[in-house]
C-alpha positions as CSV (number, residue, x, y, z in Angstrom):
1,M,115.2,225.8,130.9
2,S,117.9,226.2,128.2
3,S,119.5,229.5,128.2
4,R,118.1,229.9,124.0
5,T,114.4,229.1,125.8
6,V,114.9,232.5,128.0
7,P,115.1,235.4,125.7
8,G,112.7,233.8,123.4
9,A,110.2,233.7,126.1
10,L,110.6,237.0,127.3
11,A,111.4,239.2,124.5
12,G,108.5,241.6,124.0
13,R,106.6,240.7,127.2
14,T,106.0,243.1,129.4
15,I,106.4,242.2,133.3
16,L,105.4,243.4,136.4
17,V,108.0,243.4,139.3
18,D,106.7,244.6,142.9
19,A,109.2,244.8,145.6
20,G,107.3,244.2,148.4
21,H,107.2,247.1,151.0
22,N,109.4,250.0,151.4
23,G,112.4,251.9,153.4
24,G,110.1,254.6,154.7
25,N,107.0,252.9,155.9
26,A,108.0,252.7,159.5
27,S,108.5,257.1,159.3
28,H,104.8,256.8,157.7
29,A,103.0,254.7,159.6
30,E,99.7,256.7,159.7
31,A,99.4,256.3,156.1
32,I,100.2,252.8,155.9
33,D,97.9,252.2,158.3
34,R,94.9,253.5,156.3
35,S,92.5,250.9,155.6
36,V,91.9,249.8,152.0
37,F,89.7,247.5,150.1
38,I,90.9,244.0,148.7
39,G,87.5,242.9,147.4
40,T,87.4,240.4,150.0
41,M,88.0,242.7,152.9
42,S,89.8,245.8,154.2
43,R,93.6,245.6,155.1
44,A,96.6,248.0,156.0
45,C,97.8,250.2,152.9
46,D,100.9,248.5,153.8
47,T,103.5,247.2,156.2
48,T,107.1,247.7,157.2
49,G,107.8,243.9,156.9
50,T,109.6,241.6,158.6
51,Q,114.0,241.4,159.3
52,T,116.4,239.3,160.4
53,D,118.1,239.1,163.6
54,D,120.7,241.2,162.6
55,G,118.4,243.6,161.0
56,Y,118.7,243.2,157.2
57,T,115.1,244.4,156.3
58,E,112.8,243.0,153.9
59,H,112.5,246.0,152.2
60,E,115.8,246.3,151.7
61,Y,116.4,242.6,150.4
62,T,113.2,242.6,148.2
63,L,114.6,245.9,146.8
64,D,117.9,243.9,145.7
65,V,116.2,241.1,144.3
66,A,113.7,242.9,142.5
67,L,116.2,245.4,140.7
68,R,118.5,242.5,140.0
69,L,115.8,240.0,138.5
70,R,114.7,243.5,136.3
71,D,118.1,243.5,134.6
72,L,117.6,239.7,133.7
73,L,114.5,240.5,132.4
74,Q,115.6,243.5,130.4
75,Q,118.7,241.5,129.0
76,A,116.3,239.0,127.5
77,G,114.2,241.7,125.7
78,G,111.4,242.3,128.2
79,T,109.6,245.5,129.3
80,V,109.9,245.5,133.2
81,V,107.7,247.6,135.2
82,M,108.6,248.5,138.4
83,V,106.4,249.4,141.7
84,R,109.8,250.8,143.2
85,T,112.9,251.6,141.9
86,D,114.8,252.4,145.2
87,D,114.3,252.5,148.7
88,S,113.6,255.4,150.4
89,G,110.1,256.1,149.6
90,W,106.7,254.8,151.2
91,G,104.0,252.5,150.0
92,P,102.4,252.2,147.4
93,C,99.3,250.9,148.9
94,I,98.2,247.4,148.0
95,D,95.9,248.0,145.7
96,E,98.3,251.0,144.0
97,R,100.3,248.0,143.3
98,A,97.9,246.0,141.4
99,K,96.6,249.3,139.6
100,I,100.3,249.5,138.4
101,G,100.2,246.1,136.7
102,N,97.0,246.6,135.3
103,D,97.4,250.1,134.2
104,A,100.8,248.8,132.1
105,H,98.6,245.8,130.7
106,A,101.3,243.3,131.9
107,D,101.7,239.9,130.5
108,V,102.6,238.7,134.4
109,G,103.3,240.0,137.6
110,I,105.6,238.9,140.5
111,S,105.8,240.5,144.1
112,I,108.8,239.7,146.1
113,H,108.8,239.3,149.5
114,A,110.5,237.5,152.5
115,D,108.6,235.6,155.4
116,G,108.6,236.5,159.2
117,G,107.5,233.0,160.1
118,P,108.5,230.7,163.0
119,V,112.5,230.6,164.2
120,G,112.4,226.8,164.0
121,G,110.5,226.7,160.2
122,R,112.3,226.9,156.9
123,G,111.7,227.7,153.3
124,F,109.7,229.4,150.1
125,H,106.0,229.2,149.2
126,V,104.1,231.3,146.4
127,N,101.1,232.7,147.2
128,A,98.7,232.6,144.0
129,P,95.2,234.2,144.4
130,A,92.0,232.1,145.0
131,S,89.4,232.4,143.0
132,I,87.0,235.3,143.7
133,P,83.9,235.9,141.2
134,G,84.2,239.3,139.7
135,Y,88.4,239.3,141.0
136,T,90.5,236.8,140.1
137,D,88.4,234.0,138.8
138,D,89.7,235.2,135.1
139,I,93.2,235.1,135.9
140,Y,92.7,232.2,138.8
141,A,94.1,229.4,136.2
142,A,97.0,231.4,134.6
143,S,98.2,232.7,138.3
144,K,98.3,228.9,139.1
145,R,100.2,227.9,136.4
146,L,102.7,230.5,137.2
147,A,103.0,229.8,140.6
148,V,104.1,226.3,139.9
149,E,106.5,227.5,137.1
150,L,108.2,229.8,140.1
151,R,108.2,227.1,142.3
152,D,109.6,224.4,140.3
153,A,112.6,227.2,139.0
154,F,113.4,228.4,142.7
155,L,114.2,224.7,143.6
156,V,117.5,225.0,141.9
157,T,118.6,227.8,144.7
158,G,118.7,225.0,147.1
159,M,116.1,226.6,149.5
160,P,113.4,224.1,150.4
161,T,109.8,224.6,150.3
162,S,108.2,226.0,153.4
163,T,107.8,223.8,156.4
164,Y,105.6,225.3,158.0
165,F,103.1,227.1,155.3
166,G,101.0,225.7,152.5
167,R,101.8,222.4,150.7
168,D,104.6,222.0,148.3
169,G,105.8,225.5,148.3
170,L,102.4,226.6,146.7
171,I,99.0,227.9,148.8
172,E,95.8,230.2,147.6
173,R,95.3,233.4,149.2
174,R,92.2,235.5,149.2
175,D,93.6,238.2,151.6
176,F,96.0,239.8,149.5
177,G,94.8,242.8,148.0
178,G,98.1,242.9,145.4
179,L,96.8,239.6,143.9
180,N,92.9,240.1,144.4
181,L,92.6,243.0,143.0
182,S,95.1,242.0,139.6
183,S,93.8,241.6,136.2
184,V,97.0,240.0,135.2
185,P,98.1,237.0,136.4
186,K,100.2,237.2,139.7
187,V,101.9,235.7,142.5
188,L,103.1,236.5,145.6
189,F,106.5,235.1,146.2
190,E,107.6,234.5,149.8
191,T,111.3,233.4,149.0
192,G,112.4,232.8,152.4
193,N,112.0,232.9,156.3
194,M,113.7,235.5,157.4
195,R,113.4,234.7,161.5
196,N,114.9,231.3,160.5
197,P,118.6,231.3,161.0
198,T,119.5,229.4,158.0
199,D,117.6,230.8,155.5
200,A,118.4,234.3,156.9
201,R,122.0,233.4,156.2
202,L,121.6,232.6,152.7
203,L,118.9,235.8,151.8
204,E,121.8,238.1,153.5
205,D,124.4,236.7,150.8
206,P,124.5,238.5,147.5
207,Q,125.4,235.4,145.6
208,F,122.6,233.9,146.8
209,R,120.1,236.5,145.7
210,A,121.7,236.6,142.0
211,Q,120.7,232.8,142.0
212,E,117.2,233.7,143.3
213,A,116.9,236.4,140.5
214,V,118.2,233.8,137.9
215,A,115.4,231.4,138.8
216,L,112.6,233.9,138.9
217,R,113.5,234.9,135.1
218,D,113.5,230.9,134.5
219,G,110.1,230.7,136.2
220,L,108.6,233.5,134.3
221,A,110.1,232.6,131.2
222,G,108.5,229.0,131.6
223,F,105.2,230.7,132.4
224,L,105.1,233.2,129.2
225,A,106.5,230.4,126.9
226,Q,103.3,228.4,127.4
227,R,100.8,231.9,126.9
228,P,100.1,233.3,123.3
């Protein structure tokens, strides 16, 4: 994607950026363990997330990438709705995270995560909603295109697609409340495996996180360039 395409596609658009988990979740166990209905089942309000072997937490990582992405999107003329902007709170619950994007009438949404997969497994995968009548059937096709655009853009970082989950870096999910309850095209992006030493070194590198933010911006712009 050319540098001219990015601002043209993002200007005037509203993008939901959801940094997964939160720094205070561990100290609010009862609150985040509360069950919420997500359309296909009930799941916990939220979780504490994962971390690397040396203690770099997913909630800290996702916020860093989300803030970098926010800045790039705003520089390109986008309006960014953040689910959270610090790492000191807890939640919000997965159903609330979807509602934030819905209430903002966002053009697109992305939830940023890092996986806690098998130690021997590498890579990223993009979770898109399955088609669930009455829930995601209206955003299914667009979310699938979004997943492909983001997958293709993210490959430039050098992080491989997941060796242990999904296919070619893509998978459909029926069990993610932030996707099931979204009324805007949205994906949950597992940007790497924090339990794998090679992936962990990359995710802990500020320069790599800057590259990730650029790739995510370009993927979002590529998606929005195709939408009126």
